[in-house]
C-alpha angles and dihedrals in degrees: 000000000000135000119280137186128241134183121249113221129017128359094037107153103115140058121216132212091197116065091202094053111138092222089057094047100032129101093053092189090068098027110120099168133273139266134205126232141149120288091240091052091051091052091049088055090057096256122142133206118277110241091208094061117094112236 
């Protein structure tokens, strides 16, 4: 499994394979940055794959 990107703060339900995904960086009023982790770790935290990211 590879490295994925997740939001920090609110609206954190998905993990992203593309660091520039609009769904990752959107909602600027609640965006508090992002962090990288393994895909397995993201899944363990209950996050699911973003359908907008290109695989």
